[in-house]
ZAMARGU-4260 file (C-alpha; in steps of 0.2 Angstrom, whole numbers, plus 5000, padded with zeros to 4 digits):
<rodrens>
0) 5036/4960/4900 | 5032/4946/4913 | 5051/4941/4913 | 5056/4960/4915 | 5047/4961/4930
5) 5050/4943/4937 | 5070/4946/4935 | 5069/4964/4944 | 5059/4955/4959 | 5070/4941/4960
10) 5085/4953/4958 | 5077/4965/4972 | 5076/4951/4983 | 5093/4944/4981 | 5101/4961/4981
15) 5105/4962/5000 | 5113/4945/4999 | 5124/4951/4985 | 5130/4967/4994 | 5134/4958/5010
20) 5145/4947/4998 | 5152/4961/4986 | 5151/4977/4994 | 5146/4993/4985 | 5154/4983/4969
25) 5137/4972/4970 | 5128/4986/4961 | 5138/4982/4946 | 5130/4964/4942 | 5114/4971/4948
30) 5115/4983/4935 | 5113/4971/4922 | 5097/4966/4927 | 5090/4983/4918 | 5103/4983/4905
35) 5098/4966/4901 | 5079/4972/4900 | 5084/4986/4891 | 5091/4974/4878 | 5072/4966/4878
40) 5066/4985/4873 | 5079/4988/4859 | 5075/4972/4851 | 5055/4973/4852 | 5055/4992/4846
45) 5042/4998/4834 | 5033/4981/4838 | 5016/4981/4848 | 5015/4967/4862 | 5000/4963/4873
50) 4999/4952/4889 | 4983/4945/4897 | 4984/4935/4914 | 4967/4931/4920 | 4966/4936/4939
55) 4950/4944/4946 | 4939/4947/4931 | 4925/4950/4942 | 4933/4965/4950 | 4940/4972/4932
60) 4957/4966/4941 | 4966/4955/4925 | 4983/4958/4923 | 4984/4968/4908 | 5000/4976/4900
65) 5003/4981/4883 | 5021/4988/4875 | 5019/5000/4860 | 5029/5017/4854 | 5026/5026/4870
70) 5030/5014/4883 | 5046/5008/4873 | 5053/5027/4875 | 5048/5027/4892 | 5055/5009/4897
75) 5072/5014/4887 | 5073/5029/4899 | 5069/5019/4916 | 5079/5005/4912 | 5095/5013/4902
80) 5096/5026/4915 | 5094/5015/4931 | 5106/5004/4925 | 5118/5019/4923 | 5114/5024/4940
85) 5116/5008/4947 | 5133/5009/4941 | 5134/5025/4947 | 5130/5019/4965 | 5146/5008/4966
90) 5157/5023/4967 | 5146/5034/4976 | 5142/5023/4992 | 5157/5017/5003 | 5156/4999/5009
95) 5152/5002/5027 | 5137/5013/5020 | 5122/5009/5033 | 5106/4999/5026 | 5117/4998/5008
100) 5108/4981/5003 | 5092/4987/5007 | 5094/5003/4996 | 5100/4992/4984 | 5086/4980/4983
105) 5074/4997/4983 | 5083/5004/4968 | 5081/4988/4957 | 5061/4986/4964 | 5059/5002/4959
110) 5066/5000/4941 | 5053/4986/4940 | 5039/4996/4947 | 5041/5010/4934 | 5043/4998/4919
115) 5026/4989/4926 | 5018/5006/4927 | 5021/5011/4910 | 5017/4994/4902 | 5001/4993/4913
120) 4986/4993/4901 | 4972/4988/4915 | 4971/5005/4926 | 4969/4996/4942 | 4985/4988/4939
125) 4993/5003/4935 | 4988/5012/4951 | 4996/4996/4960 | 5012/5000/4951 | 5009/5018/4954
130) 5008/5016/4973 | 5022/5004/4972 | 5033/5019/4966 | 5027/5031/4980 | 5031/5016/4995
135) 5049/5015/4987 | 5050/5033/4985 | 5047/5036/5003 | 5060/5023/5007 | 5074/5029/4996
140) 5071/5047/5001 | 5073/5042/5019 | 5086/5033/5017 | 5096/5044/5029 | 5082/5039/5043
145) 5093/5046/5056 | 5091/5063/5049 | 5075/5073/5054 | 5076/5082/5037 | 5075/5066/5028
150) 5061/5059/5037 | 5050/5074/5035 | 5056/5075/5015 | 5049/5057/5014 | 5034/5058/5023
155) 5031/5076/5013 | 5033/5067/4997 | 5023/5051/5004 | 5009/5061/5010 | 5008/5072/4993
160) 5009/5059/4981 | 4999/5047/4990 | 4984/5060/4990 | 4984/5063/4972 | 4986/5043/4970
165) 4969/5043/4979 | 4961/5055/4970 | 4967/5047/4953 | 4961/5029/4959 | 4944/5038/4961
170) 4945/5045/4944 | 4950/5028/4935 | 4934/5019/4944 | 4924/5035/4936 | 4930/5033/4919
175) 4931/5013/4919 | 4912/5013/4924 | 4906/5028/4913 | 4918/5019/4899 | 4912/5002/4902
180) 4931/4996/4902 | 4947/4998/4914 | 4958/4996/4901 | 4967/5011/4893 | 4967/5006/4875
185) 4948/5003/4876 | 4945/5018/4882 | 4956/5028/4872 | 4947/5021/4855 | 4931/5026/4862
190) 4932/5040/4876 | 4918/5042/4888 | 4909/5059/4887 | 4899/5069/4898 | 4902/5077/4914
195) 4904/5062/4926 | 4918/5059/4914 | 4925/5076/4916 | 4926/5073/4933 | 4936/5057/4932
200) 4948/5065/4920 | 4952/5079/4932 | 4954/5067/4948 | 4965/5058/4935 | 4976/5074/4933
205) 4977/5077/4950 | 4986/5062/4954 | 4996/5066/4937 | 5001/5083/4944 | 5005/5077/4960
210) 5018/5063/4955 | 5025/5076/4943 | 5026/5090/4955 | 5017/5103/4947 | 5011/5119/4954
215) 5004/5119/4967 | 5011/5100/4973 | 5027/5105/4969 | 5036/5108/4985 | 5041/5090/4991
220) 5053/5089/4977 | 5065/5102/4982 | 5063/5094/4999 | 5067/5077/4992 | 5084/5083/4989
225) 5089/5076/5006 | 5089/5060/4998 | 5106/5053/4991 | 5111/5059/4975 | 5108/5042/4965
230) 5091/5046/4970 | 5088/5061/4964 | 5098/5057/4949 | 5085/5042/4944 | 5067/5047/4954
235) 5067/5065/4952 | 5075/5067/4936 | 5073/5053/4926 | 5060/5040/4932 | 5048/5043/4946
240) 5042/5064/4941 | 5040/5058/4924 | 5026/5046/4929 | 5015/5059/4928 | 5021/5065/4912
245) 5017/5047/4905 | 5000/5047/4911 | 4997/5062/4903 | 5004/5058/4886 | 4995/5039/4888
250) 4979/5048/4888 | 4980/5063/4879 | 4975/5055/4862 | 4959/5052/4869 | 4954/5065/4883
255) 4965/5082/4878 | 4950/5088/4870 | 4937/5086/4885 | 4933/5102/4894 | 4944/5103/4909
260) 4960/5095/4901 | 4969/5110/4893 | 4965/5123/4905 | 4971/5111/4919 | 4986/5106/4912
265) 4993/5121/4901 | 4989/5132/4917 | 4997/5123/4932 | 5012/5118/4919 | 5017/5136/4914
270) 5014/5142/4931 | 5026/5128/4937 | 5039/5135/4923 | 5040/5150/4928 | 5038/5151/4946
275) 5050/5137/4949 | 5061/5143/4936 | 5063/5158/4946 | 5065/5151/4963 | 5081/5142/4957
280) 5090/5159/4954 | 5087/5160/4972 | 5097/5144/4979 | 5114/5141/4984 | 5114/5122/4986
285) 5118/5115/4969 | 5105/5102/4971 | 5091/5114/4975 | 5097/5123/4959 | 5093/5108/4950
290) 5077/5103/4959 | 5068/5119/4955 | 5074/5117/4938 | 5068/5101/4938 | 5050/5108/4944
295) 5051/5121/4929 | 5056/5108/4915 | 5043/5095/4923 | 5029/5111/4920 | 5036/5115/4902
300) 5034/5095/4898 | 5016/5094/4904 | 5010/5107/4895 | 5018/5101/4879 | 5012/5084/4880
305) 4994/5090/4886 | 4991/5102/4870 | 4986/5087/4863 | 4992/5089/4844 | 5005/5078/4835
310) 5018/5091/4832 | 5017/5095/4852 | 5017/5079/4857 | 5033/5074/4846 | 5042/5089/4853
315) 5036/5086/4873 | 5042/5066/4873 | 5058/5073/4862 | 5061/5085/4879 | 5057/5071/4890
320) 5072/5060/4882 | 5084/5077/4883 | 5078/5083/4900 | 5080/5063/4908 | 5098/5063/4900
325) 5105/5079/4905 | 5097/5081/4922 | 5102/5064/4928 | 5120/5069/4921 | 5120/5085/4931
330) 5114/5078/4947 | 5128/5066/4946 | 5139/5078/4944 | 5133/5087/4960 | 5136/5070/4968
335) 5154/5071/4963 | 5157/5088/4967 | 5149/5084/4985 | 5159/5069/4988 | 5177/5076/4982
340) 5175/5092/4989 | 5160/5090/5005 | 5150/5104/4999 | 5137/5108/4987 | 5135/5126/4992
345) 5141/5139/4977 | 5147/5152/4990 | 5160/5139/4994 | 5166/5135/4978 | 5178/5143/4968
350) 5191/5138/4954 | 5183/5120/4954 | 5183/5121/4934 | 5203/5123/4935 | 5203/5108/4948
355) 5192/5095/4938 | 5192/5100/4921 | 5184/5085/4915 | 5170/5086/4927 | 5169/5104/4920
360) 5166/5099/4902 | 5154/5085/4908 | 5143/5097/4917 | 5144/5111/4903 | 5139/5096/4891
365) 5122/5093/4899 | 5118/5111/4905 | 5120/5116/4885 | 5108/5103/4882 | 5096/5111/4897
370) 5098/5128/4890 | 5094/5123/4873 | 5111/5127/4865 | 5115/5120/4849 | 5119/5104/4844
375) 5111/5097/4858 | 5095/5086/4859 | 5088/5099/4873 | 5090/5113/4857 | 5080/5101/4845
380) 5067/5097/4857 | 5065/5116/4862 | 5066/5121/4842 | 5050/5108/4839 | 5041/5116/4855
385) 5042/5132/4849 | 5036/5128/4832 | 5022/5119/4839 | 5016/5130/4851 | 5015/5145/4837
390) 5007/5134/4823 | 4994/5122/4833 | 4976/5122/4830 | 4972/5115/4847 | 4973/5132/4855
395) 4963/5149/4850 | 4976/5161/4843 | 4975/5173/4860 | 4979/5158/4871 | 4993/5152/4858
400) 5000/5168/4859 | 4999/5168/4877 | 5006/5151/4879 | 5021/5154/4867 | 5025/5171/4878
405) 5026/5160/4895 | 5037/5147/4888 | 5047/5159/4880 | 5049/5168/4897 | 5052/5152/4906
410) 5067/5147/4893 | 5075/5163/4897 | 5075/5159/4915 | 5081/5141/4910 | 5095/5147/4902
415) 5099/5159/4917 | 5099/5145/4929 | 5110/5133/4918 | 5123/5147/4918 | 5123/5150/4936
420) 5124/5131/4939 | 5141/5133/4929 | 5147/5148/4937 | 5142/5144/4954 | 5148/5126/4955
425) 5165/5128/4943 | 5169/5148/4941 | 5183/5158/4949 | 5171/5171/4955 | 5183/5185/4957
430) 5194/5175/4967 | 5214/5174/4965 | 5215/5156/4974 | 5204/5140/4976 | 5191/5140/4989
435) 5196/5129/5005 | 5184/5116/4999 | 5192/5116/4982 | 5210/5114/4990 | 5205/5099/5000
440) 5197/5089/4988 | 5201/5074/4980 | 5200/5066/4963 | 5186/5056/4956 | 5190/5039/4949
445) 5186/5035/4930 | 5170/5025/4933 | 5162/5039/4944 | 5164/5050/4932 | 5160/5037/4916
450) 5141/5038/4919 | 5138/5057/4919 | 5150/5058/4904 | 5140/5044/4895 | 5124/5055/4897
455) 5130/5071/4894 | 5138/5066/4878 | 5124/5056/4873 | 5113/5071/4873 | 5126/5080/4860
460) 5125/5064/4849 | 5106/5062/4850 | 5105/5081/4845 | 5119/5077/4829 | 5107/5062/4825
465) 5089/5071/4827 | 5082/5061/4811 | 5085/5045/4819 | 5077/5053/4835 | 5062/5058/4824
470) 5060/5039/4817 | 5062/5035/4836 | 5049/5046/4842 | 5038/5049/4831 | 5027/5034/4831
475) 5018/5039/4847 | 5016/5056/4840 | 5006/5048/4825 | 4993/5044/4839 | 4988/5062/4841
480) 4978/5071/4825 | 4990/5083/4816 | 4978/5098/4820 | 4977/5103/4800 | 4996/5109/4798
485) 5010/5100/4791 | 5018/5086/4800 | 5035/5091/4809 | 5051/5083/4810 | 5066/5082/4821
490) 5081/5091/4813 | 5096/5103/4820 | 5093/5115/4804 | 5075/5121/4799 | 5080/5137/4793
495) 5078/5155/4798 | 5062/5156/4806 | 5050/5161/4821 | 5058/5146/4832 | 5076/5151/4827
500) 5073/5169/4832 | 5064/5166/4847 | 5079/5152/4853 | 5091/5168/4850 | 5080/5179/4861
505) 5079/5167/4874 | 5098/5163/4874 | 5103/5183/4874 | 5090/5186/4887 | 5095/5173/4899
510) 5114/5179/4899 | 5109/5195/4901 | 5098/5191/4915 | 5113/5180/4922 | 5125/5194/4921
515) 5112/5206/4931 | 5110/5191/4943 | 5116/5203/4957 | 5104/5215/4955 | 5090/5202/4952
520) 5095/5194/4968 | 5091/5209/4977 | 5070/5207/4970 | 5068/5194/4984 | 5051/5197/4992
525) 5049/5198/5011 | 5033/5188/5010 | 5030/5180/4993 | 5014/5186/4984 | 5008/5167/4981
530) 5014/5162/4998 | 5025/5148/5005 | 5020/5131/5000 | 5029/5123/5012 | 5022/5134/5026
535) 5006/5129/5018 | 5009/5111/5020 | 5014/5113/5037 | 4999/5122/5041 | 4988/5111/5032
540) 4993/5096/5042 | 4992/5107/5059 | 4975/5112/5054 | 4971/5092/5051 | 4978/5089/5067
545) 4967/5101/5078 | 4953/5096/5067 | 4956/5078/5074 | 4957/5083/5090 | 4942/5091/5091
550) 4932/5079/5082 | 4941/5064/5094 | 4937/5075/5109 | 4919/5078/5104 | 4915/5060/5100
555) 4926/5050/5112 | 4929/5057/5129 | 4934/5040/5136 | 4917/5036/5142 | 4913/5017/5136
560) 4894/5021/5138 | 4894/5038/5127 | 4904/5028/5114 | 4891/5014/5113 | 4877/5026/5113
565) 4884/5036/5099 | 4885/5020/5089 | 4869/5014/5094 | 4859/5030/5090 | 4867/5030/5073
570) 4860/5013/5070 | 4845/5017/5073 | 4843/5034/5066 | 4850/5030/5049 | 4840/5015/5045
575) 4824/5023/5052 | 4824/5036/5041 | 4828/5028/5027 | 4814/5016/5028 | 4802/5030/5032
580) 4806/5038/5014 | 4802/5020/5008 | 4785/5021/5001 | 4782/5002/5000 | 4779/4995/5018
585) 4772/4978/5012 | 4779/4968/5027 | 4774/4950/5030 | 4777/4942/5047 | 4775/4925/5055
590) 4779/4926/5072 | 4784/4908/5076 | 4784/4891/5067 | 4779/4880/5081 | 4776/4883/5099
595) 4793/4876/5104 | 4799/4893/5096 | 4789/4903/5105 | 4793/4896/5121 | 4811/4894/5118
600) 4807/4913/5114 | 4799/4918/5130 | 4814/4910/5141 | 4827/4920/5129 | 4816/4937/5133
605) 4815/4933/5152 | 4833/4930/5152 | 4838/4946/5143 | 4826/4957/5155 | 4835/4947/5170
610) 4853/4950/5165 | 4847/4969/5166 | 4843/4971/5183 | 4853/4958/5189 | 4868/4966/5201
615) 4878/4950/5201 | 4890/4948/5188 | 4891/4929/5186 | 4872/4928/5186 | 4872/4940/5173
620) 4884/4931/5162 | 4873/4914/5165 | 4858/4924/5160 | 4866/4932/5144 | 4872/4913/5140
625) 4855/4907/5141 | 4850/4919/5126 | 4866/4910/5117 | 4858/4893/5120 | 4841/4898/5116
630) 4848/4903/5099 | 4856/4886/5098 | 4840/4878/5102 | 4831/4888/5087 | 4845/4883/5075
635) 4842/4864/5078 | 4824/4865/5079 | 4825/4873/5061 | 4837/4859/5054 | 4852/4867/5057
640) 4862/4855/5067 | 4880/4859/5063 | 4876/4879/5069 | 4868/4873/5084 | 4882/4863/5091
645) 4895/4877/5085 | 4882/4890/5096 | 4882/4878/5110 | 4901/4876/5112 | 4904/4892/5108
650) 4893/4899/5122 | 4901/4886/5134 | 4918/4892/5132 | 4913/4910/5132 | 4904/4907/5148
655) 4922/4899/5156 | 4932/4914/5148 | 4920/4927/5157 | 4923/4917/5173 | 4942/4917/5171
660) 4939/4936/5170 | 4928/4940/5183 | 4940/4930/5197 | 4948/4948/5196 | 4932/4958/5198
665) 4921/4961/5214 | 4906/4949/5214 | 4891/4963/5213 | 4892/4977/5203 | 4892/4994/5214
670) 4874/5004/5209 | 4884/5020/5218 | 4895/5020/5204 | 4883/5019/5188 | 4883/5035/5179
675) 4867/5042/5169 | 4850/5038/5170 | 4844/5020/5165 | 4827/5026/5157 | 4836/5033/5141
680) 4847/5017/5143 | 4832/5006/5141 | 4824/5017/5128 | 4839/5017/5118 | 4840/4997/5120
685) 4822/4994/5114 | 4824/5006/5100 | 4839/4995/5094 | 4829/4979/5096 | 4814/4986/5086
690) 4827/4993/5072 | 4835/4978/5070 | 4818/4966/5071 | 4812/4979/5056 | 4828/4979/5046
695) 4826/4960/5046 | 4807/4960/5043 | 4812/4970/5026 | 4827/4961/5022 | 4815/4943/5023
700) 4802/4953/5013 | 4815/4960/5000 | 4817/4944/4991 | 4808/4942/4974 | 4817/4927/4967
705) 4823/4910/4974 | 4836/4913/4988 | 4853/4905/4982 | 4853/4893/4997 | 4843/4881/4990
710) 4858/4879/4977 | 4870/4877/4991 | 4867/4859/4995 | 4871/4853/4978 | 4884/4865/4975
715) 4893/4860/4993 | 4892/4841/4985 | 4898/4843/4968 | 4911/4856/4970 | 4918/4852/4987
720) 4912/4833/4987 | 4904/4834/5005 | 4887/4835/5011 | 4888/4846/5027 | 4883/4863/5019
725) 4892/4873/5033 | 4908/4866/5033 | 4911/4865/5014 | 4906/4883/5014 | 4919/4887/5028
730) 4934/4875/5022 | 4931/4876/5001 | 4918/4889/4993 | 4922/4904/5005 | 4939/4897/5013
735) 4948/4914/5010 | 4935/4921/5021 | 4938/4907/5036 | 4957/4910/5033 | 4955/4929/5036
740) 4946/4925/5052 | 4957/4913/5059 | 4971/4925/5057 | 4962/4938/5067 | 4959/4924/5082
745) 4978/4921/5079 | 4980/4940/5081 | 4967/4941/5095 | 4975/4927/5105 | 4993/4934/5104
750) 4987/4951/5109 | 4978/4946/5125 | 4993/4935/5130 | 5005/4948/5127 | 4995/4961/5137
755) 4996/4949/5151 | 5013/4942/5150 | 5021/4958/5145 | 5039/4952/5147 | 5038/4934/5140
760) 5025/4930/5127 | 5030/4912/5124 | 5032/4897/5134 | 5023/4881/5140 | 5013/4880/5154
765) 5021/4876/5172 | 5022/4856/5174 | 5020/4848/5190 | 5039/4845/5191 | 5041/4863/5191
770) 5031/4867/5206 | 5038/4870/5222 | 5035/4856/5235 | 5028/4844/5221 | 5039/4828/5228
775) 5031/4830/5245 | 5014/4832/5239 | 5017/4817/5227 | 5023/4805/5242 | 5009/4811/5253
780) 4994/4807/5243 | 4989/4788/5241 | 4977/4789/5224 | 4981/4802/5212 | 4969/4807/5199
785) 4974/4822/5191 | 4992/4825/5195 | 4989/4844/5196 | 4976/4841/5210 | 4989/4836/5223
790) 4995/4855/5222 | 4979/4863/5224 | 4973/4870/5241 | 4964/4857/5248 | 4950/4868/5253
795) 4948/4871/5234 | 4950/4854/5228 | 4934/4844/5222 | 4938/4827/5222 | 4920/4823/5213
800) 4927/4834/5199 | 4944/4827/5198 | 4936/4810/5194 | 4925/4815/5183 | 4937/4824/5172
805) 4949/4809/5172 | 4934/4798/5166 | 4927/4811/5153 | 4942/4818/5146 | 4948/4803/5134
810) 4930/4803/5129 | 4929/4822/5125 | 4943/4820/5116 | 4939/4807/5105 | 4923/4816/5102
815) 4931/4832/5095 | 4942/4819/5084 | 4926/4812/5078 | 4919/4830/5073 | 4935/4835/5065
820) 4934/4820/5051 | 4915/4818/5052 | 4912/4836/5048 | 4913/4837/5029 | 4897/4825/5028
825) 4890/4827/5046 | 4888/4840/5061 | 4905/4845/5066 | 4921/4852/5056 | 4938/4858/5062
830) 4930/4872/5073 | 4918/4863/5081 | 4932/4849/5084 | 4943/4862/5092 | 4930/4870/5104
835) 4927/4852/5109 | 4946/4849/5112 | 4947/4867/5120 | 4932/4863/5133 | 4940/4847/5137
840) 4956/4857/5141 | 4947/4869/5152 | 4940/4855/5162 | 4957/4849/5165 | 4963/4865/5171
845) 4948/4868/5181 | 4949/4851/5190 | 4967/4852/5190 | 4974/4869/5193 | 4987/4876/5180
850) 4999/4862/5185 | 4987/4851/5176 | 4984/4862/5160 | 5005/4860/5157 | 5002/4840/5159
855) 4989/4839/5149 | 4997/4850/5134 | 5017/4852/5136 | 5017/4861/5120 | 5019/4882/5119
860) 5003/4888/5113 | 5011/4899/5100 | 5018/4884/5092 | 5001/4876/5091 | 4996/4893/5083
865) 5007/4894/5071 | 5007/4876/5065 | 4988/4878/5063 | 4991/4894/5052 | 5006/4884/5041
870) 4993/4872/5037 | 4979/4882/5032 | 4990/4896/5023 | 5001/4880/5015 | 4985/4871/5008
875) 4982/4890/4998 | 5000/4889/4991 | 5000/4870/4988 | 4986/4873/4976 | 4995/4887/4966
880) 5010/4876/4966 | 5000/4863/4957 | 4992/4875/4945 | 4975/4876/4954 | 4968/4891/4960
885) 4971/4896/4977 | 4963/4885/4990 | 4955/4873/4977 | 4951/4854/4985 | 4955/4838/4976
890) 4946/4822/4982 | 4956/4807/4985 | 4948/4790/4984 | 4957/4774/4988 | 4949/4755/4996
895) 4958/4749/5010 | 4958/4732/5019 | 4945/4733/5033 | 4941/4750/5031 | 4935/4749/5014
900) 4931/4762/5003 | 4939/4780/5009 | 4935/4797/5001 | 4944/4811/5008 | 4945/4831/5002
905) 4961/4839/5004 | 4951/4853/5011 | 4953/4842/5028 | 4972/4849/5028 | 4963/4866/5028
910) 4953/4862/5042 | 4966/4854/5052 | 4973/4871/5053 | 4957/4878/5059 | 4958/4865/5073
915) 4973/4868/5079 | 4971/4887/5081 | 4955/4885/5089 | 4964/4873/5101 | 4979/4886/5102
920) 4968/4899/5106 | 4960/4891/5120 | 4976/4887/5126 | 4983/4903/5126 | 4967/4911/5136
925) 4968/4897/5148 | 4986/4901/5151 | 4986/4918/5150 | 4969/4922/5160 | 4969/4908/5171
930) 4987/4900/5175 | 4995/4917/5174 | 4983/4926/5186 | 4985/4909/5196 | 5003/4913/5197
935) 5001/4931/5202 | 4989/4926/5216 | 5001/4912/5224 | 5015/4926/5222 | 5004/4938/5233
940) 4999/4924/5245 | 5016/4920/5248
</rodrens>
């Protein structure tokens, strides 16, 4: 099973290259991938296999797969018809078809995703494949992206099936939690009960019904006919729409007796069969006739597999196979008609049967199976369905009669639209000569006709070999209870009985209804009594847009104070109400550990209060920084030097960035432009402070066992081979979090630079040699401490700062390297080292200007950021290639002359990535908020 998935993934990756080399003929070698996988399915037919790969057991996300009778049936359809559709694509498309390579990759990937779906035993893995098919369906339906109809159809299918999929995910989680396992096999062996499990079942059924286009979520399937015909033949006839049928069939052995199951599945299934069957009689596009017919047939199928007994399941899975074969063949026939005549409108087709007799024979064979005529497989399955419904004990006699009568009525419609399809496509229609479209048609190639012919003949052969099909399909049916009556077996002849007489009635009434189609066509409602699903969908989207606009307009008026106030009021009210409802108010507090903490706290409070009344922006920033430095002092006093070091460095760098930004703003705030009253703001600020304090107090007093932090020093040394707990946590124990955080830093740096530069994001900072008048400045200066200093306006130049920078810059860089290498066992690390190096670059910039920045680091900041990400992410991948978990560390020990015994942990390479990303971030900020703004000032001055 894993090999099949890998083969399809590799083929999908290589498909664009193969198409580029071979053109449309590339579909032929690509078809060998599902064909070879089909060989594996046939070889292992009748066996049960399972696969277990431990991945994330804590999240119940282990890769568990199971190959059994039902999976074998569905896999054969997915891979067999998938291979034939790829062969069909080699003659359907032309070599100049746009995005043909991507289309081929999506088709192959879809076949692999469907195989993963039907073989998944873990519900969460099944959901992953389920949504993968949704995304691929969206891409395939929207293949002709330049057409508005294709974009609308793709979006509609995506929204409907994704919404159903999300409901299904919630249902999976409920069933997994209630049942104690996320494995389908475990749930079927011991189905959970109770009302909560019933809610989970309903949510799962919503997902299944939406995927299989069951009323009221059926409207996306006719709209998806905007896709290329191979997509319709595969996704909307044989594969994707069968996913919901499969899920109902898979869960029926365990959940068919739950309260909401049959009333939901059978009611909506029969409604789909009738409404879509009637709707197909009003369509004139051949694909739309088949599309509404597909919805009708899907309603029939889901009814059969949802009844929940052995005979109905056998009839249902037989009809699934028959439907996949005849409907895929008919869609391909429509594709041939469209290609050869240029139209699919039955009003523009006449005498096509005479012009293309082979194509007509293929269509008649497939349509006969769809109508349930003997001796086709469709007849065998429909006979079994009528017998199963008439004799089942799963339904009460009244319900059984109603279901049987509805199925007969739906089958009459099926016969009618089957005849209408053949007549509309190939009939003469009382015309003496062929229509213009038929007169100008060209002949179809033999390979173009081979695939639909094979499927149509296959439906006939399978019907004649009904006992063989019974042996292949009955193992799944045996997983359901027999219901107390004799087991039914597939056969062409069961004697004269109720099913046979009902079949005669269906065929006769269907033919009569077709003959009276002109009268029937007049029975069109000006306003459909049940409404128009497409219009309901559009109205729903409009209502959601209106609600979102009004909600956004109410909560986000463009006022930053209002937005902040809304967030902070919620922060105050919600925890306060919940804490007030808590009867346990035993909170014990110690205001400080030592008088030094008290003194530092007073300074922080004084700075915070002063910042609120200070009008000078720079002074306010400095006062806010005092609070940050005070926090660093408290860290140092409480034995956290690593945190203190990082806090000091971050506060210093933040202060510099604020200064760079404040250069473009007035020095003082204008009180006349202030909005609102200060008293409510002050009250809200005090309330937030008190709330956060109370939450912290409750959190500290809620602990009733020893804190996990007591185990961190030993874990850091034994697991991460380091004595610095903070650094080992960052680069080893929770390195995944750090990888995400530095990725955010990289995105933030790129976003800031992109907003400032606008047109040219990348490039190195300008060097002295790039400056106008650089030669004159160099010759006029006798002593140059910093090369960029010569280009600064003498009024703004500080010789003392230049000399100081020249002296301490090397020391700061050496200190940053020391922090980097010592961080695993002492205060420091890649983050602290990168901040130190960044502050050294800030000093060079402040002393020597933007040209000095280019002299300090003549490398593009984007390259430094990218190199850092490569080191960090590469560490994760290297571990996987070595057979270890991602981001796991290894220890290297060696004894060298002079240096002695050296112990190095491979996490240092991850830390190197952090170091480079921080340096690149600082350099990017200096280039964008510093050097770029300096350049604009110079241009404006000139």
